C-alpha positions in Angstrom: -2.3 15.7 46.9 -3.2 14.7 43.3 -3.0 19.1 42.7 0.2 19.4 43.5 1.7 16.2 42.8 0.3 15.7 39.4 1.6 18.6 36.9 1.8 17.2 33.5 5.0 18.7 32.3 7.4 18.5 29.1 4.4 16.2 27.4 4.4 16.5 23.8 1.2 18.1 22.5 -1.1 15.6 20.5 -0.3 15.6 16.9 -3.5 16.7 15.6 -4.4 19.7 13.5 -2.0 19.4 10.7 -2.6 19.1 7.3 -0.9 15.3 6.7 0.0 16.3 2.7 1.2 20.1 3.1 3.3 19.0 5.9 5.1 16.4 4.1 7.5 18.4 1.5 8.6 14.9 -0.3 4.9 14.3 -1.1 4.1 17.5 -2.1 7.3 18.1 -4.0 6.6 15.0 -6.1 2.7 15.6 -6.7 4.1 19.2 -7.6 6.5 17.3 -10.4 4.2 14.9 -12.0 0.7 16.7 -12.1 -0.1 18.4 -14.9 0.1 22.6 -15.1 -3.7 22.9 -15.9 -4.3 20.4 -13.1 -1.8 21.0 -10.3 -4.1 23.7 -8.9 -7.2 21.2 -8.4 -5.4 18.2 -7.2 -3.1 20.9 -4.7 -6.9 22.0 -3.3 -8.1 18.2 -3.5 -4.9 16.9 -1.3 -5.0 19.2 1.1 -8.3 19.2 2.2 -7.8 15.2 2.5 -4.6 16.3 4.5 -6.7 18.6 6.2 -9.3 16.2 7.4 -6.3 13.2 7.9 -4.6 15.3 10.9 -7.9 16.2 12.5 -8.6 14.7 15.7 -11.5 13.2 14.4 -10.0 11.1 11.4 -7.7 10.1 14.2 -10.1 9.0 16.7 -11.5 7.0 13.9 -8.4 5.3 13.6 -8.4 4.1 17.2 -12.1 3.2 17.7 -11.5 1.1 14.4 -8.9 -0.9 15.9 -10.2 -1.2 19.1 -13.2 -2.7 17.8 -12.7 -5.1 14.9 -15.2 -6.6 12.7 -17.3 -9.3 14.0 -19.1 -12.3 11.4 -22.8 -12.9 11.5 -23.5 -16.4 10.1 -26.8 -16.7 10.5 -29.7 -13.9 11.6 -32.2 -14.4 14.7 -34.4 -17.2 13.0 -31.8 -19.6 11.9 -31.2 -18.2 8.0 -27.6 -18.2 6.7 -26.6 -14.5 6.1 -22.8 -14.7 6.1 -22.1 -11.0 6.8 -19.5 -8.7 8.5 -20.5 -5.7 11.1 -18.1 -3.0 11.3 -17.5 -0.2 14.0 -19.4 3.1 12.4 -15.8 4.7 12.4 -14.7 2.1 10.3 -17.6 3.3 7.6 -17.0 6.8 8.1 -13.4 6.5 7.1 -14.1 4.2 4.4 -16.8 6.8 3.3 -14.8 9.5 3.4 -11.7 7.8 1.5 -14.5 6.5 -1.5 -16.0 10.2 -1.4 -12.4 11.6 -2.1 -11.7 9.4 -5.4 -9.0 6.6 -3.9 -11.1 3.9 -5.1 -10.6 5.4 -9.0 -7.1 6.4 -10.5 -8.3 4.9 -14.2 -11.8 7.9 -15.1 -9.1 10.9 -14.6 -5.8 12.7 -15.8 -3.1 12.1 -13.5 -5.2 9.6 -12.0 -2.3 7.8 -10.8 -0.2 10.6 -8.9 -3.4 11.8 -7.8 -4.5 8.9 -5.8 -1.1 7.2 -4.9 -1.1 10.9 -3.0 -4.9 10.6 -1.6 -3.9 7.5 -0.6 -0.9 7.9 1.1 -2.2 10.7 3.0 -5.0 8.9 4.4 -3.7 5.5 5.1 -1.9 7.5 8.1 -5.5 7.6 9.4 -5.8 4.0 9.7 -4.4 1.2 7.5 -7.0 -1.6 7.6 -9.4 0.1 5.5 -7.0 0.9 3.0 -7.5 -3.4 1.5 -10.8 -2.8 0.1 -10.3 1.0 -1.6 -6.9 -1.4 -3.0 -8.9 -4.4 -4.1 -11.7 -2.1 -6.0 -9.4 0.2 -7.7 -7.3 -2.4 -8.6 -10.1 -5.3 -10.0 -10.7 -2.8 -13.1 -8.6 -3.3 -15.3 -8.8 -7.0 -15.0 -12.4 -6.8 -15.6 -11.8 -4.1 -18.9 -10.5 -7.9 -20.3 -14.1 -8.2 -20.7 -16.3 -4.9 -22.4 -19.3 -6.3 -21.0 -18.1 -6.8 -17.6 -16.0 -3.6 -17.4 -19.2 -1.3 -19.2 -21.2 -2.6 -15.9 -19.0 -2.7 -12.9 -16.7 -0.1 -14.0 -18.8 2.9 -13.0 -20.0 1.7 -9.9 -16.2 0.8 -8.8 -14.7 4.3 -9.6 -17.6 6.0 -8.0 -17.6 8.1 -5.3 -20.6 7.1 -3.3 -20.6 5.0 -0.6 -23.2 2.3 0.1 -22.2 -0.4 2.4 -25.7 -2.0 2.1 -25.6 -5.8 0.6 -28.2 -5.3 -2.3 -28.3 -6.1 -6.2 -25.4 -4.0 -7.7 -28.2 -2.8 -10.6 -29.5 -0.6 -7.3 -26.6 0.7 -5.8 -24.9 3.7 -6.5 -21.3 3.0 -6.0 -20.1 -0.8 -5.5 -16.8 -2.4 -3.3 -14.3 -5.6 -4.7 -12.3 -8.2 -3.0 -10.6 -10.8 -3.8 -10.1 -14.7 -3.2 -7.0 -16.4 -5.0 -5.3 -18.2 -2.0 -6.1 -21.3 -0.9 -5.1 -23.8 2.3 -2.8 -25.8 -0.1 -0.8 -23.3 -2.3 -0.3 -20.1 -0.4 1.3 -17.8 -2.9 1.0 -20.8 -5.5 -1.8 -20.1 -7.3 -1.9 -22.6 -9.9 -2.3 -24.7 -7.4 -6.1 -23.7 -7.0 -8.8 -26.7 -6.5 -11.9 -24.9 -6.7 -14.0 -26.2 -9.8 -16.1 -24.4 -11.9 -18.4 -25.8 -13.9 -20.2 -24.5 -16.5 -24.1 -23.0 -17.3 -25.8 -23.1 -20.2 -26.0 -19.2 -20.3 -22.6 -17.6 -21.9 -19.7 -16.6 -19.9 -21.8 -18.2 -16.5 -20.8 -21.3 -14.0 -21.0 -22.2 -10.5 -18.1 -22.5 -8.0 -17.2 -25.4 -5.9 -14.0 -25.1 -3.7 -12.6 -23.1 -1.0 -10.5 -19.9 -0.4 -8.1 -19.4 2.7 -7.6 -15.8 2.4 -10.6 -13.6 1.1 -10.2 -9.8 1.2 -12.6 -7.7 2.1 -15.5 -10.0 3.0 -18.1 -7.5 2.9 -17.9 -6.6 -0.3 -19.9 -6.5 -3.4 -18.1 -8.9 -5.5 -14.8 -10.5 -5.6 -12.5 -11.8 -8.5 -11.5 -15.3 -8.1 -9.5 -18.4 -9.3 -11.1 -21.6 -10.4 -10.8 -24.6 -12.8 -12.8 -24.4 -15.1 -12.5 -27.1 -18.2 -10.1 -25.2 -20.0 -7.8 -24.6 -17.6 -7.1 -22.0 -14.3 -9.8 -18.7 -14.6 -10.8 -15.4 -13.8 -14.4 -14.9 -12.1 -16.5 -12.7 -11.3 -18.6 -13.6 -8.4 -21.2 -11.2 -7.0 -22.8 -11.4 -3.3 -26.3 -10.7 -4.5 -27.8 -12.3 -7.4 -29.6 -10.1 -9.7 -32.9 -11.5 -8.5 -32.0 -10.2 -4.9 -31.0 -13.5 -3.6 -27.5 -13.8 -1.6 -24.8 -16.1 -3.6 -23.4 -18.4 -1.9 -20.7 -17.4 -0.4 -20.6 -19.2 3.2 -17.4 -17.1 5.6 -16.2 -19.7 7.9 -14.3 -17.4 10.0 -12.4 -14.5 10.1 -8.5 -14.7 11.0 -7.4 -13.4 14.1 -4.2 -11.3 12.6 -1.4 -9.7 14.1 -2.5 -6.3 12.9 -4.8 -4.7 10.2 -7.1 -5.7 12.5 -10.0 -2.9 11.3 -10.1 -5.0 8.1 -12.1 -8.2 8.2 -10.0 -11.3 6.1 -11.8 -14.1 5.5 -12.1 -18.2 4.9 -14.7 -18.8 2.6 -16.5 -21.7 0.7 -18.3 -22.2 -2.4 -21.4 -24.8 -2.2 -21.7 -25.7 -5.8 -23.9 -23.8 -6.4 -21.7 -20.2 -6.2 -22.7 -18.3 -9.2 -20.3 -16.5 -11.1 -19.2 -14.7 -14.6 -16.1 -15.5 -16.3 -13.9 -12.7 -16.9 -11.4 -13.2 -19.7 -10.7 -16.5 -21.3 -11.1 -19.8 -20.5 -7.4 -20.6 -19.2 -6.3 -17.4 -19.0 -7.0 -16.8 -15.3 -3.3 -15.8 -14.0 -2.8 -13.7 -16.9 -5.8 -11.7 -16.1 -5.1 -11.1 -12.4 -1.8 -10.6 -12.4 -3.5 -6.8 -14.2 -4.7 -6.8 -10.4 -1.5 -7.4 -8.7 0.2 -4.8 -10.7 -1.6 -2.0 -9.4 -1.9 -3.7 -5.6 1.4 -4.6 -5.4 1.6 -0.2 -6.1 -0.6 0.0 -3.4 1.6 -2.0 -0.8 4.5 0.7 -1.7 2.4 3.5 -1.1 0.8 2.0 2.2 4.1 1.2 3.3 5.4 4.7 2.2 2.5 5.9 4.6 3.4 4.2 7.6 6.6 5.0 7.8 5.8 8.7 7.1 3.5 8.7 10.2 5.9 6.8 12.0 9.2 9.8 11.2 6.5 12.2 11.8 5.6 11.1 15.3 9.4 11.0 16.1 10.4 13.7 15.3 7.1 15.6 16.6 8.2 14.2 20.2 11.5 14.7 19.6 10.9 18.5 18.7 8.8 19.0 22.1 10.4 16.8 24.4 12.9 18.2 26.5 16.0 15.9 27.7 19.9 16.6 29.2 19.3 20.0 29.5 17.6 20.7 25.7 14.8 19.7 23.2 15.6 16.1 22.8 15.9 16.7 19.1 18.8 18.7 18.9 20.8 16.2 20.4 23.3 14.8 17.9 22.5 11.5 18.4 19.0 11.6 19.0 19.5 14.4 15.3 20.8 11.4 13.8 18.3 8.7 14.2 15.7 10.6 13.4 17.8 12.1 9.7 18.3 8.7 8.7 14.5 7.9 9.2 13.5 10.9 7.4 15.9 9.3 4.7 14.2 6.4 4.2 10.8 7.6 4.6 11.6 10.3 1.7 13.0 7.7 -0.8 9.9 5.2 0.3 7.8 8.5 -0.8 9.6 9.3 -3.9 9.8 6.3 -5.5 6.1 5.5 -5.3 4.8 8.7 -6.6 7.8 8.0 -9.7 5.7 4.3 -10.1 2.5 6.5 -10.3 3.9 8.7 -12.5 4.8 5.5 -15.2 1.3 3.9 -14.7 -0.1 7.7 -15.8 2.5 7.8 -18.5 1.1 5.0 -20.0 3.9 4.4 -22.8 5.4 1.1 -24.3 8.7 2.4 -21.9 6.7 3.4 -19.1 4.9 -0.4 -18.8 8.6 -2.0 -19.9 10.0 0.3 -16.6 7.0 -1.4 -14.5 7.7 -4.6 -15.0 10.9 -4.3 -13.1 10.3 -1.6 -10.6 7.3 -2.7 -9.0 8.2 -6.2 -7.7 12.2 -4.1 -6.6 9.9 -1.2 -5.1 7.8 -3.9 -3.5 10.2 -6.3 -2.3 12.4 -3.4 -0.7 10.4 -0.4 0.3 7.8 -3.2 2.4 11.0 -4.7 4.3 12.6 -1.7 5.1 8.9 -0.3 7.1 9.2 -2.5 10.0 12.8 -1.7 10.9 11.6 2.1 10.8 8.1 1.5 12.2 10.7 -0.3 15.6 12.8 2.4 15.6 10.6 5.5 15.4 8.7 3.6 18.4 12.5 3.7 20.6 12.4 7.6 19.9 9.7 7.8 21.8 11.0 5.4 24.8 8.7 4.2 27.0 5.7 6.3 25.9 6.0 4.8 21.8 5.5 1.4 23.6 2.2 2.4 25.3 -1.1 1.7 22.5 -2.2 5.3 23.4 0.7 6.5 21.4 -0.3 4.6 18.4 2.8 3.3 17.7 2.5 -0.2 18.3 -0.5 0.2 16.1 1.8 0.8 13.5 4.4 -1.8 14.1 1.4 -4.2 13.9 0.4 -3.0 10.9 4.2 -2.5 9.2 4.9 -6.7 8.3 2.0 -7.1 6.4 3.0 -4.5 3.2 5.5 -7.1 2.6 3.2 -10.3 3.2 -0.1 -8.8 1.1 0.3 -9.7 -2.7 3.6 -11.8 -2.0 6.2 -12.1 -0.2 9.9 -10.8 -0.4 10.5 -14.0 -1.9 7.7 -14.2 -4.6 9.2 -10.4 -5.1 12.4 -11.4 -6.4 11.5 -14.1 -8.6 9.1 -12.2 -10.3 12.0 -9.9 -11.0 13.9 -12.8 -12.7 11.1 -13.3 -14.4 10.8 -10.4 -15.6 14.4 -10.4 -16.5 14.3 -13.2 -18.4 11.6 -13.1 -20.9 13.5 -10.2 -22.5 15.4 -7.2 -22.6 12.8 -4.4 -22.6 12.4 -4.8 -19.1 15.7 -4.2 -18.4 16.5 -1.8 -21.0 14.1 0.5 -19.6 15.0 0.0 -15.9 18.6 1.3 -16.9 17.3 3.9 -19.0 15.6 5.2 -15.9 18.4 5.4 -13.5 21.1 6.0 -16.6 19.5 9.9 -16.5 21.7 11.0 -13.1 25.1 9.1 -15.0 28.2 11.6 -13.6 25.6 13.0 -10.7 27.0 11.2 -8.2 30.5 9.2 -7.7 28.8 7.0 -4.9 25.5 6.4 -7.5 27.5 5.3 -10.4 29.9 2.8 -8.3 26.6 1.4 -7.5 24.9 1.1 -10.8 28.6 -0.5 -12.0 28.4 -2.9 -9.4 24.7 -3.5 -10.5 25.2 -4.4 -13.6 28.2 -6.5 -12.6 25.3 -8.7 -10.8 23.1 -8.7 -13.5 25.8 -9.5 -16.1 25.7 -13.4 -14.5 21.8 -14.6 -14.3 23.4 -18.3 -13.8 22.8 -19.8 -10.2 21.0 -16.4 -9.7 17.9 -17.3 -7.6 19.9 -17.8 -4.6 20.9 -14.5 -4.7 18.0 -12.9 -6.1 17.1 -11.0 -3.1 20.6 -9.0 -2.7 20.2 -7.9 -6.5 16.7 -6.9 -6.3 17.2 -4.6 -2.9 20.1 -3.5 -5.2 17.8 -2.3 -8.1 15.9 -0.6 -5.6 18.1 1.0 -3.6 19.7 2.2 -7.1 16.7 3.6 -8.2 15.8 5.4 -4.8 19.6 7.0 -5.3 18.7 8.1 -9.0 15.1 9.9 -8.2 16.7 11.1 -4.9 19.9 13.2 -6.7 17.1 14.6 -9.4 14.7 15.3 -7.2 15.5 15.9 -3.2 17.3 18.3 -1.5 21.6 17.9 -2.1 21.3 17.5 2.1 18.9 14.3 1.4 20.5 12.9 -1.9 23.7 13.5 -0.3 23.0 11.2 2.8 21.3 8.6 1.1 23.7 7.6 -1.2 26.8 8.2 1.5 24.7 5.0 3.4 22.7 3.5 1.3 25.1 3.2 -2.2 28.6 4.0 -0.8 28.7 1.6 2.9 29.7 5.0 4.9 26.7 4.0 7.9 26.3 0.7 10.3 23.3 -2.0 10.7 21.2 0.1 12.8 19.4 3.6 12.1 21.2 6.6 13.8 25.0 5.8 12.2 25.2 8.8 9.4 28.5 10.5 9.3 28.2 13.5 11.3 30.0 15.4 8.7 25.9 15.4 6.9 23.3 18.1 6.8 21.1 16.6 9.4 19.8 19.2 11.2 18.2 20.3 7.3 17.3 16.4 6.4 14.9 16.5 10.2 13.7 20.1 9.2 12.1 18.9 6.1 11.1 16.0 8.0 9.2 17.6 10.9 5.3 18.2 10.6 5.0 21.9 10.7 2.0 22.9 12.2 0.9 19.6 14.7 -0.1 20.5 17.6 
């Protein structure tokens, strides 16, 4: 009976065996736009190699295995010695090792480094988002450490190394190292100034011992952590190594691992410092928040990029499924209503990718105007792009119907992962308030932002109206906190619209401006006006080569 009834038909092939990078026109075109002509061949080759690996059945299996077997905590060894180690599935190490080897912890030491790394991070994160946390922390630790030249000289070569070494031993013996972060405390959450961890100076300059706790410690298996603690001179940033120079373990007590909604391949921990925990000061006493903001800005860009990666993978899966699935007499992707949904999702994905690459290019630019632009654009993008990630994942899952609700499809994993990007490194309210803070500190950031969006003046009447509306909102900053989310949403949408008008195909820019800026769409995905070029938008989003 099984032989005659269990015939598998009308099921899409797996989306494997394709180049994740090359199959994403918004990404490839952005890289071609921002990377210098002298290096484009080299960058194209490295991203194609990474994209082919990311689209392989092997890498996808690694992601599945790492998520199915979350990390476990071992506080003691068999003899009762405290070790505080976190064990990971071998596939986690394969994913993280491949990423480190590909240079995804380093945007600082090579030309066009941020665009190259952002593109690579967007590609490789589509295998598994969890191991992106230590990649991001390690990458982002570099600008914070540069406030102390001696620490930077010792640690930066290790943090930017392309050698993955997961063993806990003195860093002087290691060819590469990873960094984590521990800022949040039970009583404070995002209010890091409520920190109660104490730092007592030792006789040696720059050395302290710490006493306190951290409610969220990211990547607790790392070689070192940036932490905040109260020194005699105020809130200060410290570098806390896991292993001391003499080879002994630092007093870094992992109390438990968090049981999280998603991000399950990655470990997040609660940790305690017992008064003997040794650390080195990073920057001056009392300058802890300013020092750590160097790290936060870089990780916020990774939140945007990670959300863009998740959206891209969700859209790729939805378009792939609808392309190969027949329903009601033809391919599902050709059904007008499904085409509308897919095109709407593709717009959101392309806008996110295009914005992430523009931010990365501004980091590479490094001019004063770039820095002012990033001061507003990063928190605005972090707010909006990460907010759009979860509804995109939900709608993409629905495109697969009941198949999407089954774990084997991979869509439930994307859905569980999606909310993290809006929470990590400051939730939506924190981003909105940060935008207001930047607006109040002086005109330079706003001038740079308006200059950026002003380059498309007159190119699209809907974009022009949206910019005018934004200026009207900005003209009255009194009592603006209650409407800060509305303001920041408009800033992000206008910036995305400006970028798409400049760089995307006309049908993409037209659809975005009509629906995101012109109001010609409903609240749900799939309500685009039928007169738009929906077929071209879906064709552009199709992951060619998959299956």
